[in-house]
KEKE-3310 file (N, C-alpha, C; in steps of 0.2 Angstrom, whole numbers, plus 5000, padded with zeros to 4 digits):
npx = (5004:5002:5009:5020:5025:5026:5017:5004:5005:5005:4992:4985:4989:4986:4972:4971:4980:4997:5000:4989:4988:4989:5001:5007:5005:5008:5010:5010:5022:5026:5033:5043:5047:5047:5049:5046:5037:5020:5007:4996:4985:4980:4967:4964:4959:4967:4984:4985:4990:4982:4978:4991:4994:4984:4987:4999:4994:4986:4995:4999:5006:5006:5000:4987:4983:4972:4975:4991:5005:5017:5018:5023:5041:5052:5065:5070:5068:5061:5057:5051:5040:5023:5022:5035:5036:5026:5031:5043:5038:5032:5042:5050:5041:5041:5031:5024:5019:5007:5001:4986:4980:4975:4975:4967:4955:4951:4951:4943:4929:4933:4935:4926:4917:4912:4906:4896:4888:4885:4876:4865:4866:4864:4870:4882:4895:4911:4914:4923:4936:4951:4963:4969:4972:4987:4989:4996:5003:5007:5017:5021:5031:5027:5029:5019:5011:5010:5003:4990:4990:4999:4992:4980:4986:4991:4979:4971:4979:4976:4977:4970:4958:4945:4935:4919:4923:4932:4947:4953:4963:4975:4982:4994:5001:5018:5035:5048:5065:5081:5097:5103:5116:5132:5130:5117:5100:5090:5073:5068:5077:5094:5110:5121:5115:5105:5088:5072:5056:5038:5029:5018:5013:5008:4997:4991:4982:4986:4983:4992:4994:4993:5004:5017:5013:5006:5017:5025:5017:5016:5029:5031:5022:5027:5036:5049:5067:5073:5063:5055:5049:5039:5035:5024:5020:5004:4995:4982:4970:4967:4956:4947:4949:4941:4940:4929:4911:4896:4879:4862:4847:4836:4823:4815:4819:4814:4824:4825:4822:4832:4843:4841:4841:4855:4862:4859:4864:4878:4881:4880:4876:4874:4875:4882:4874:4874:4866:4852:4838:4824:4817:4814:4827:4836:4848:4864:4880:4895:4910:4923:4930:4940:4934:4939:4935:4932:4919:4915:4911:4900:4891:4891:4886:4874:4869:4858:4862:4877:4887:4899:4914:4922:4920:4926:4925:4925:4923:4910:4903:4905:4897:4884:4883:4882:4871:4870:4867:4875:4880:4889:4895:4906:4923:4928:4916:4913:4923:4927:4920:4926:4935:4929:4927:4941:4945:4937:4942:4956:4954:4948:4958:4969:4970:4977:4980:4976:4964:4960:4948:4952:4946:4946:4945:4937:4926:4935:4929:4916:4900:4891)
npy = (4994:5012:5026:5035:5051:5060:5054:5057:5071:5072:5068:5079:5090:5088:5090:5103:5113:5120:5132:5139:5146:5162:5175:5180:5169:5154:5139:5121:5108:5112:5108:5094:5078:5073:5060:5052:5039:5039:5035:5039:5053:5070:5081:5099:5116:5126:5126:5125:5126:5117:5108:5103:5096:5087:5080:5074:5066:5057:5050:5055:5056:5066:5082:5090:5106:5120:5134:5142:5135:5142:5158:5171:5176:5168:5170:5162:5146:5143:5139:5150:5157:5155:5150:5145:5135:5126:5122:5116:5106:5098:5094:5087:5076:5070:5075:5080:5094:5100:5112:5118:5132:5146:5141:5130:5136:5141:5131:5119:5111:5116:5126:5137:5133:5122:5128:5135:5124:5118:5127:5125:5130:5131:5130:5135:5148:5157:5170:5182:5184:5176:5167:5159:5143:5137:5132:5118:5112:5096:5087:5072:5059:5044:5026:5018:5007:5008:5020:5021:5015:5024:5036:5033:5031:5044:5052:5045:5050:5063:5071:5080:5086:5097:5109:5101:5090:5075:5066:5072:5073:5075:5068:5064:5056:5052:5051:5046:5049:5041:5037:5024:5023:5018:5010:5011:5003:5000:5000:4999:4996:4996:4996:5010:5011:5022:5024:5024:5026:5023:5034:5042:5059:5064:5074:5084:5093:5099:5102:5113:5108:5094:5091:5085:5072:5067:5067:5057:5046:5045:5042:5030:5022:5022:5014:5017:5019:5031:5045:5056:5071:5086:5101:5114:5131:5138:5151:5153:5153:5141:5132:5143:5151:5157:5169:5167:5162:5161:5158:5150:5148:5135:5138:5154:5163:5171:5184:5181:5168:5162:5165:5157:5144:5145:5146:5133:5125:5128:5126:5136:5148:5161:5176:5190:5203:5214:5228:5225:5217:5221:5211:5194:5181:5175:5174:5170:5175:5169:5169:5162:5163:5177:5191:5199:5212:5216:5220:5220:5209:5204:5215:5215:5202:5203:5199:5194:5193:5192:5179:5178:5181:5189:5203:5220:5235:5247:5242:5237:5249:5253:5243:5246:5259:5255:5248:5234:5218:5209:5194:5190:5176:5172:5168:5155:5147:5147:5140:5128:5117:5111:5101:5088:5085:5085:5074:5063:5064:5059:5047:5040:5040:5034:5021:5014:5023:5031:5043:5056:5068:5082:5084:5096:5109:5124:5138:5153:5165:5171:5175:5184)
npz = (5000:4997:4988:4977:4982:4971:4961:4967:4966:4952:4949:4955:4949:4936:4937:4943:4935:4938:4931:4931:4942:4951:4949:4961:4969:4979:4975:4974:4979:4995:5005:5009:5000:4984:4980:4991:5000:5001:5012:5018:5017:5022:5021:5020:5023:5028:5035:5050:5067:5074:5064:5060:5072:5072:5061:5064:5075:5068:5060:5047:5031:5021:5019:5011:5006:5004:5006:5005:5015:5016:5012:5011:5009:5020:5033:5042:5051:5066:5083:5088:5083:5076:5063:5061:5071:5067:5054:5059:5067:5057:5049:5058:5060:5048:5038:5023:5014:5002:4991:4983:4977:4970:4957:4959:4962:4950:4940:4929:4936:4948:4964:4962:4952:4958:4969:4962:4957:4969:4974:4966:4952:4935:4917:4918:4917:4914:4925:4925:4912:4914:4912:4898:4891:4884:4867:4858:4842:4837:4828:4820:4812:4805:4801:4789:4793:4806:4810:4815:4827:4834:4833:4840:4853:4856:4856:4866:4876:4878:4867:4852:4854:4850:4854:4858:4851:4849:4846:4835:4821:4808:4793:4781:4767:4763:4758:4768:4771:4777:4784:4792:4804:4811:4827:4828:4829:4818:4815:4802:4787:4782:4789:4785:4772:4762:4765:4759:4764:4765:4774:4786:4789:4803:4812:4826:4839:4855:4872:4884:4897:4894:4886:4888:4893:4881:4872:4878:4877:4864:4860:4866:4859:4846:4833:4829:4833:4834:4835:4824:4827:4828:4838:4839:4845:4846:4839:4842:4856:4869:4880:4890:4906:4921:4934:4945:4943:4934:4933:4931:4941:4943:4946:4948:4963:4979:4987:5000:5001:4993:5001:5012:5007:5003:5015:5020:5011:5012:5025:5035:5048:5046:5036:5027:5020:5006:4999:4989:4980:4970:4963:4959:4962:4949:4940:4946:4952:4957:4968:4975:4991:4996:4989:4974:4971:4958:4949:4936:4928:4935:4932:4918:4916:4921:4933:4946:4959:4969:4976:4988:4997:5012:5010:5008:5017:5009:4996:4998:4999:4986:4979:4984:4978:4965:4964:4966:4972:4984:4993:5006:5011:5018:5019:5023:5022:5008:5002:5009:5005:4994:4998:4999:4985:4981:4989:4983:4970:4972:4978:4967:4958:4964:4972:4981:4991:5007:5011:5020:5028:5038:5055:5063:5059:5058:5055:5058:5061:5072:5074:5086)
capx = (5000:5005:5011:5025:5022:5026:5011:4999:5006:5003:4985:4982:4991:4982:4966:4972:4987:5000:5000:4983:4989:4991:5009:5009:5003:5013:5007:5014:5024:5030:5037:5043:5051:5043:5051:5044:5031:5014:5001:4990:4984:4974:4965:4962:4960:4973:4989:4985:4993:4977:4979:4997:4994:4979:4991:5004:4990:4983:5000:4998:5012:5006:4994:4985:4979:4970:4979:4998:5008:5022:5015:5029:5047:5054:5072:5072:5063:5063:5050:5049:5034:5018:5024:5041:5034:5022:5036:5048:5034:5030:5049:5051:5037:5041:5025:5025:5013:5006:4995:4983:4976:4971:4974:4961:4949:4948:4951:4937:4926:4937:4931:4921:4912:4909:4902:4890:4884:4882:4870:4860:4866:4866:4872:4888:4900:4915:4912:4928:4941:4957:4968:4968:4977:4991:4988:5002:5002:5012:5018:5026:5031:5026:5028:5012:5008:5010:5000:4984:4992:5002:4986:4976:4989:4991:4972:4970:4983:4973:4977:4965:4951:4943:4928:4917:4925:4938:4951:4954:4970:4976:4988:4996:5006:5024:5041:5053:5072:5086:5102:5106:5124:5135:5128:5110:5097:5085:5066:5067:5083:5101:5115:5125:5111:5100:5082:5065:5050:5032:5027:5012:5014:5002:4997:4985:4982:4987:4984:4998:4994:4994:5009:5022:5010:5005:5023:5028:5013:5018:5036:5030:5018:5031:5041:5056:5072:5073:5056:5055:5043:5040:5030:5024:5015:4999:4993:4975:4970:4963:4951:4948:4947:4938:4939:4922:4907:4889:4874:4855:4844:4831:4817:4817:4817:4815:4830:4825:4822:4838:4848:4839:4844:4862:4864:4858:4869:4885:4881:4882:4870:4874:4878:4881:4870:4875:4862:4846:4835:4817:4814:4817:4834:4837:4855:4868:4887:4899:4917:4924:4935:4940:4932:4944:4933:4931:4912:4913:4908:4893:4887:4890:4882:4867:4868:4854:4865:4884:4889:4907:4916:4927:4919:4929:4920:4925:4920:4903:4901:4904:4892:4878:4882:4881:4864:4871:4866:4880:4879:4895:4894:4912:4929:4928:4911:4913:4929:4928:4916:4930:4938:4926:4929:4948:4945:4934:4947:4962:4951:4946:4964:4975:4966:4982:4981:4971:4963:4955:4947:4953:4940:4948:4945:4931:4927:4938:4925:4910:4895:4887)
capy = (5000:5018:5028:5040:5058:5062:5052:5062:5078:5072:5068:5085:5095:5087:5092:5110:5114:5125:5138:5143:5150:5169:5176:5181:5164:5149:5132:5115:5104:5117:5104:5087:5075:5070:5053:5048:5035:5042:5030:5043:5060:5073:5087:5105:5123:5130:5122:5128:5122:5112:5104:5100:5092:5082:5076:5070:5061:5053:5047:5057:5057:5072:5087:5094:5112:5125:5140:5140:5135:5147:5163:5176:5173:5167:5170:5157:5142:5142:5138:5157:5160:5150:5147:5141:5129:5121:5119:5112:5099:5094:5091:5082:5070:5068:5076:5085:5099:5102:5117:5120:5138:5150:5136:5126:5141:5143:5125:5115:5108:5118:5128:5141:5129:5117:5132:5136:5118:5117:5132:5123:5134:5127:5134:5139:5151:5161:5177:5186:5180:5176:5164:5154:5138:5138:5126:5116:5108:5091:5083:5066:5055:5037:5022:5017:5001:5010:5026:5020:5014:5030:5041:5031:5032:5051:5054:5043:5053:5069:5075:5079:5089:5104:5110:5095:5085:5071:5062:5077:5073:5075:5064:5065:5051:5054:5047:5048:5046:5041:5032:5021:5023:5013:5011:5011:4997:5002:4996:4998:4998:4993:5001:5013:5012:5027:5021:5027:5023:5026:5036:5047:5064:5064:5080:5085:5098:5097:5108:5114:5103:5087:5090:5080:5065:5065:5065:5051:5040:5044:5039:5023:5018:5023:5009:5019:5020:5039:5047:5062:5075:5094:5104:5121:5134:5140:5158:5154:5151:5135:5133:5149:5150:5163:5170:5167:5159:5164:5153:5152:5144:5131:5142:5160:5163:5177:5184:5178:5160:5160:5165:5152:5139:5146:5144:5126:5121:5129:5124:5142:5151:5168:5179:5197:5205:5221:5230:5221:5217:5221:5206:5187:5179:5169:5173:5171:5175:5166:5171:5159:5166:5184:5195:5204:5219:5217:5219:5221:5203:5204:5220:5213:5196:5205:5194:5197:5192:5189:5176:5178:5181:5194:5210:5225:5241:5252:5238:5237:5256:5253:5239:5250:5264:5252:5245:5227:5214:5204:5190:5188:5170:5170:5164:5148:5143:5146:5135:5121:5112:5108:5096:5082:5084:5082:5067:5059:5063:5055:5040:5038:5039:5031:5016:5012:5029:5033:5050:5058:5075:5084:5086:5101:5115:5128:5145:5157:5171:5170:5181:5184)
capz = (5000:4997:4982:4978:4982:4964:4958:4970:4963:4945:4949:4957:4944:4930:4939:4944:4933:4941:4927:4932:4948:4951:4949:4968:4973:4980:4975:4973:4985:4998:5011:5008:4995:4979:4980:4997:4999:5005:5013:5021:5016:5026:5017:5024:5020:5031:5039:5056:5073:5075:5058:5061:5078:5070:5056:5068:5079:5063:5057:5040:5027:5017:5020:5005:5009:4999:5007:5006:5022:5016:5007:5010:5010:5027:5034:5047:5054:5073:5087:5091:5080:5075:5057:5062:5075:5063:5050:5063:5069:5051:5047:5063:5059:5041:5035:5018:5013:4995:4991:4977:4979:4965:4952:4961:4962:4943:4936:4928:4942:4954:4969:4960:4949:4963:4973:4958:4957:4976:4975:4961:4946:4928:4912:4922:4913:4917:4926:4922:4909:4918:4908:4892:4891:4878:4863:4854:4837:4837:4821:4820:4806:4807:4796:4787:4797:4814:4811:4819:4834:4837:4833:4846:4859:4857:4857:4873:4881:4878:4861:4847:4857:4847:4857:4860:4846:4851:4841:4829:4818:4801:4791:4774:4765:4759:4758:4772:4770:4782:4783:4799:4805:4816:4834:4828:4828:4814:4814:4795:4784:4783:4791:4779:4766:4762:4765:4757:4768:4765:4780:4786:4793:4808:4816:4830:4843:4862:4877:4887:4903:4893:4881:4890:4893:4874:4869:4881:4875:4857:4859:4868:4854:4840:4833:4828:4838:4835:4833:4822:4828:4829:4842:4837:4849:4842:4840:4845:4863:4871:4885:4894:4913:4923:4941:4947:4938:4933:4931:4933:4946:4940:4946:4952:4971:4982:4990:5007:5000:4991:5007:5016:5003:5003:5022:5021:5007:5014:5032:5039:5051:5045:5030:5027:5013:5004:4994:4988:4974:4970:4959:4961:4960:4944:4938:4951:4951:4963:4968:4981:4995:4996:4983:4972:4970:4951:4948:4929:4926:4938:4929:4911:4916:4923:4939:4951:4966:4969:4982:4988:5004:5013:5006:5012:5018:5003:4991:5000:4997:4978:4978:4985:4973:4958:4964:4965:4978:4986:4999:5009:5014:5021:5015:5025:5019:5001:5000:5013:5001:4989:5001:4997:4978:4981:4991:4977:4965:4974:4979:4961:4954:4968:4976:4987:4996:5011:5011:5026:5029:5045:5059:5068:5056:5058:5053:5064:5063:5075:5075:5092)
cpx = (5004:5008:5016:5021:5021:5019:5005:4999:5004:4996:4982:4984:4988:4975:4966:4979:4990:5000:4994:4983:4991:4999:5011:5008:5009:5010:5012:5016:5029:5034:5037:5047:5046:5044:5048:5038:5025:5009:4995:4990:4979:4973:4963:4962:4966:4978:4990:4989:4988:4977:4985:4997:4989:4983:4996:5000:4988:4988:5000:5005:5012:4999:4993:4981:4977:4974:4986:5001:5013:5019:5021:5035:5049:5062:5074:5066:5065:5056:5048:5043:5030:5021:5030:5040:5031:5027:5041:5044:5033:5037:5051:5047:5036:5034:5026:5018:5013:5000:4993:4978:4972:4970:4968:4955:4946:4948:4944:4935:4930:4932:4925:4915:4909:4904:4895:4886:4881:4876:4864:4860:4867:4868:4878:4893:4905:4912:4916:4933:4947:4963:4966:4974:4980:4989:4995:5000:5008:5012:5023:5025:5032:5025:5021:5008:5007:5006:4994:4985:4995:4996:4982:4979:4990:4984:4970:4973:4981:4974:4971:4958:4950:4936:4925:4918:4932:4941:4952:4961:4969:4982:4988:5002:5012:5029:5046:5060:5076:5091:5105:5113:5126:5132:5120:5107:5090:5079:5066:5074:5089:5106:5120:5121:5106:5093:5076:5060:5044:5029:5021:5015:5008:5002:4991:4987:4982:4987:4990:4999:4995:5000:5014:5019:5009:5012:5026:5024:5015:5024:5035:5027:5022:5036:5048:5061:5073:5067:5057:5049:5044:5034:5030:5019:5010:4997:4986:4975:4966:4958:4952:4945:4945:4939:4932:4917:4900:4884:4867:4852:4838:4824:4819:4815:4817:4822:4831:4825:4829:4844:4847:4842:4852:4865:4864:4864:4876:4886:4883:4875:4869:4877:4878:4878:4872:4870:4856:4843:4827:4813:4817:4824:4833:4844:4859:4875:4890:4906:4919:4930:4935:4939:4937:4942:4931:4923:4910:4909:4901:4888:4886:4885:4875:4865:4863:4857:4872:4885:4897:4908:4921:4926:4922:4924:4919:4922:4913:4900:4900:4898:4885:4877:4880:4874:4865:4870:4871:4879:4887:4894:4900:4917:4929:4923:4910:4919:4929:4924:4920:4934:4935:4927:4936:4948:4942:4939:4953:4959:4950:4952:4969:4971:4971:4983:4975:4970:4958:4954:4949:4946:4941:4947:4938:4932:4929:4933:4918:4906:4891:4882)
cpy = (5006:5020:5034:5047:5061:5060:5056:5069:5078:5072:5075:5090:5094:5090:5100:5112:5120:5132:5142:5147:5157:5169:5177:5175:5159:5143:5127:5112:5110:5114:5097:5084:5071:5063:5049:5044:5038:5036:5034:5050:5063:5080:5093:5111:5126:5125:5125:5123:5116:5106:5100:5094:5086:5077:5071:5064:5055:5049:5048:5058:5064:5076:5090:5100:5116:5131:5138:5140:5141:5152:5168:5173:5173:5167:5165:5152:5140:5141:5145:5160:5154:5146:5142:5135:5124:5118:5114:5105:5095:5090:5085:5075:5068:5069:5081:5089:5101:5107:5118:5126:5141:5145:5132:5130:5141:5137:5123:5111:5110:5122:5133:5138:5124:5121:5134:5130:5117:5121:5130:5127:5129:5132:5139:5141:5155:5168:5182:5182:5181:5173:5160:5149:5138:5131:5125:5112:5103:5087:5078:5062:5048:5032:5020:5012:5003:5016:5026:5019:5020:5035:5039:5032:5040:5054:5052:5047:5061:5074:5075:5082:5096:5105:5103:5089:5082:5068:5066:5076:5074:5071:5064:5060:5054:5049:5050:5045:5046:5036:5030:5021:5018:5015:5011:5004:4999:4997:4994:4999:4994:4998:5003:5014:5018:5023:5026:5023:5026:5027:5041:5053:5065:5070:5081:5091:5096:5103:5108:5109:5096:5086:5085:5073:5063:5063:5059:5045:5039:5040:5031:5019:5018:5017:5011:5020:5027:5041:5054:5066:5082:5096:5112:5125:5138:5147:5159:5151:5144:5136:5139:5148:5157:5163:5171:5164:5162:5159:5155:5146:5140:5135:5148:5160:5170:5178:5181:5170:5158:5160:5159:5145:5139:5144:5137:5123:5122:5128:5130:5145:5158:5170:5186:5199:5213:5223:5225:5221:5217:5216:5199:5186:5174:5168:5175:5170:5172:5168:5168:5163:5173:5187:5200:5211:5220:5215:5219:5215:5202:5209:5217:5207:5197:5200:5198:5197:5189:5186:5175:5178:5187:5201:5215:5231:5245:5248:5238:5244:5256:5249:5243:5255:5261:5249:5237:5224:5209:5201:5188:5182:5168:5166:5157:5144:5142:5142:5129:5116:5108:5102:5089:5080:5082:5075:5062:5058:5059:5048:5036:5036:5034:5027:5014:5018:5030:5040:5052:5066:5077:5085:5091:5108:5118:5135:5149:5163:5169:5176:5180:5189)
cpz = (5000:4990:4983:4978:4975:4960:4961:4966:4956:4944:4950:4952:4937:4931:4939:4942:4936:4937:4928:4938:4947:4952:4956:4972:4974:4981:4974:4979:4989:5004:5009:5002:4990:4978:4986:4996:5004:5006:5015:5020:5020:5022:5022:5020:5022:5035:5045:5061:5074:5070:5059:5066:5076:5065:5059:5072:5074:5059:5049:5037:5023:5019:5013:5007:5003:5000:5008:5013:5022:5010:5006:5011:5018:5027:5038:5049:5061:5076:5090:5088:5078:5068:5058:5066:5071:5058:5053:5065:5063:5049:5052:5062:5052:5037:5030:5017:5005:4995:4984:4979:4973:4959:4953:4961:4955:4938:4935:4934:4949:4959:4967:4956:4953:4968:4969:4958:4964:4977:4970:4954:4940:4923:4915:4917:4917:4919:4923:4918:4913:4914:4903:4892:4884:4874:4859:4848:4837:4831:4822:4814:4808:4801:4795:4791:4804:4815:4815:4826:4838:4838:4839:4852:4861:4859:4864:4878:4882:4872:4857:4849:4853:4849:4860:4855:4849:4845:4834:4827:4811:4799:4783:4772:4761:4760:4763:4770:4776:4781:4790:4799:4810:4823:4834:4827:4825:4814:4807:4792:4786:4785:4785:4773:4767:4761:4763:4760:4767:4772:4780:4791:4797:4812:4820:4835:4851:4866:4881:4893:4901:4888:4882:4890:4886:4871:4872:4878:4867:4856:4861:4862:4847:4839:4831:4834:4840:4832:4831:4823:4829:4834:4841:4842:4844:4844:4843:4852:4864:4875:4889:4901:4916:4931:4942:4941:4939:4930:4933:4937:4941:4940:4950:4959:4973:4985:4996:5006:4998:4996:5011:5013:5004:5010:5023:5017:5009:5022:5036:5042:5050:5038:5031:5020:5012:4998:4994:4981:4974:4966:4962:4959:4955:4942:4944:4949:4957:4962:4975:4985:4995:4989:4981:4970:4962:4950:4941:4926:4929:4934:4921:4911:4918:4929:4944:4958:4965:4976:4982:4996:5005:5010:5011:5012:5012:4997:4992:4998:4989:4976:4979:4980:4966:4958:4964:4972:4979:4992:5001:5013:5018:5017:5016:5021:5012:4998:5003:5009:4996:4991:4999:4990:4977:4983:4986:4972:4966:4975:4972:4957:4958:4973:4982:4992:5000:5012:5016:5026:5037:5049:5064:5065:5057:5056:5059:5066:5066:5076:5081:5093)
residu = (MET:GLY:VAL:LYS:CYS:SER:GLU:ILE:ILE:MET:VAL:LEU:GLU:GLU:PHE:ALA:PRO:VAL:PHE:LEU:ALA:GLU:ASP:TRP:ASP:ASN:VAL:GLY:LEU:LEU:LEU:GLY:ASN:ARG:GLU:SER:GLU:ILE:ASN:LYS:VAL:MET:LEU:CYS:LEU:ASP:VAL:THR:SER:ARG:VAL:VAL:ASP:GLU:ALA:ILE:LYS:GLN:LYS:VAL:ASP:LEU:ILE:ILE:SER:HIS:HIS:PRO:LEU:ILE:PHE:LYS:SER:ILE:LYS:ARG:VAL:THR:CYS:ASP:ASP:VAL:LEU:GLY:ARG:ASN:ILE:TYR:LYS:LEU:ILE:GLN:ASN:ASN:ILE:GLY:VAL:TYR:CYS:ALA:HIS:THR:ASN:LEU:ASP:VAL:THR:THR:ASP:GLY:VAL:ASN:GLU:HIS:LEU:ALA:ARG:THR:LEU:GLY:LEU:SER:ASP:VAL:LYS:ASN:LEU:ASN:THR:TYR:LYS:ALA:GLU:LYS:LEU:TYR:LYS:ILE:VAL:VAL:PHE:VAL:PRO:GLU:GLU:SER:VAL:ASP:ASN:VAL:ARG:GLU:ALA:MET:CYS:LYS:ALA:GLY:ALA:GLY:TRP:ILE:GLY:ASN:TYR:SER:ASP:CYS:THR:PHE:LYS:VAL:LYS:GLY:ILE:GLY:THR:PHE:ARG:PRO:LEU:GLU:GLY:THR:ASN:PRO:TYR:ILE:GLY:THR:LYS:GLY:SER:LEU:GLU:GLU:VAL:SER:GLU:TYR:LYS:LEU:GLU:THR:ILE:VAL:PRO:GLN:LYS:GLY:LEU:GLN:ARG:VAL:ILE:ASP:CYS:MET:MET:GLU:ALA:HIS:PRO:TYR:GLU:GLU:VAL:ALA:TYR:ASP:VAL:TYR:PRO:MET:ALA:ILE:ASP:GLY:LYS:GLN:TYR:GLY:MET:GLY:LYS:ILE:GLY:VAL:LEU:GLU:GLU:PRO:GLN:THR:LEU:GLU:SER:PHE:ILE:ALA:VAL:LEU:LYS:GLU:LYS:LEU:GLY:THR:ASN:TYR:VAL:ARG:VAL:ILE:GLY:GLY:THR:GLU:HIS:ASN:VAL:LYS:LYS:VAL:ALA:VAL:PHE:CYS:GLY:SER:PHE:ASP:GLY:ASN:LEU:SER:GLY:VAL:LEU:LYS:GLY:LYS:ALA:ASP:VAL:LEU:VAL:THR:GLY:ASP:ILE:LYS:TYR:HIS:THR:ALA:GLN:ASP:ILE:LEU:GLU:MET:GLY:ILE:CYS:VAL:ILE:ASP:ALA:GLY:HIS:PHE:ASN:THR:GLU:ILE:ILE:ILE:LEU:GLU:LYS:ILE:LYS:GLU:LEU:LEU:ASN:GLY:LYS:LEU:SER:ASP:LEU:GLU:VAL:ILE:SER:ASN:ASN:VAL:GLU:TYR:ASP:PRO:ILE:LYS:ILE:THR)
# end
């Protein structure tokens, strides 16, 4: 039982690619060894002292958090401050820490989309454009009898997607030439002789996050000792990712009814409401965690209400001036829901790994 830390990282970063993280963010393996064997993982939002002590008690090998353990640069690790003590304890007990933060917020089925689905929204789209995935064209030259095997391997690895169409490739037949020299073990041909072989030029499109996996699978399926291939960056963008989501409820609801449902779905007894609406709620925008203050998507999308967290005073004043209705459901409540999704992801991909959620986290803000 148990898997390499690097295998867990691969699963997490296929789901929430690191390139989606904000430039100021700190994501990935923040503490530990990629080659270490992991038997037990614990999930959390924050690597607090309570979480660290619980991880030690539960004999956990790796903590997967949403918020980074290390955010700003640090000059020393001692027991003189909370962060130093926590890092010191983790190292003493050989516990690693992996963080998926803003990349997890914006990825497909990530925190924002999960929040939208939890609230019962359908026809979910991006609220604000954030990043677009880079696309690459990969071209490989394959002997005629092997072209189907290579094409199938590449497409199974994630190549060939255009919108809702899969297995999109193009091939053209031609003549390849090569001369095997000393030290080679040619699949076709004789050492020292110039060979002409009937080959196909096979090309397809690959998203950035899957490029290396597609190349690896292509190389494994290809019969040649030395594979001739090219990779070109494309001028067009691939899948677009957004900060926040917007969707519609199945049936219109009064604001009071919607707030009641929201409290139940997010497991909270309180929310803060800024502004209001004179009509029923149908179109809802969501922005998990701390709201970045960008209301352009809410206005453009004509959302009846925005659900988010950590609204600042001056942002609240702007919201009132613009006549927008916003529900501040709290940073904790809008993000804690993703832990179950991560648990399902890891359980589905890594059957030899034990994955648990911590039982010591709670919203640090209390309303009395």
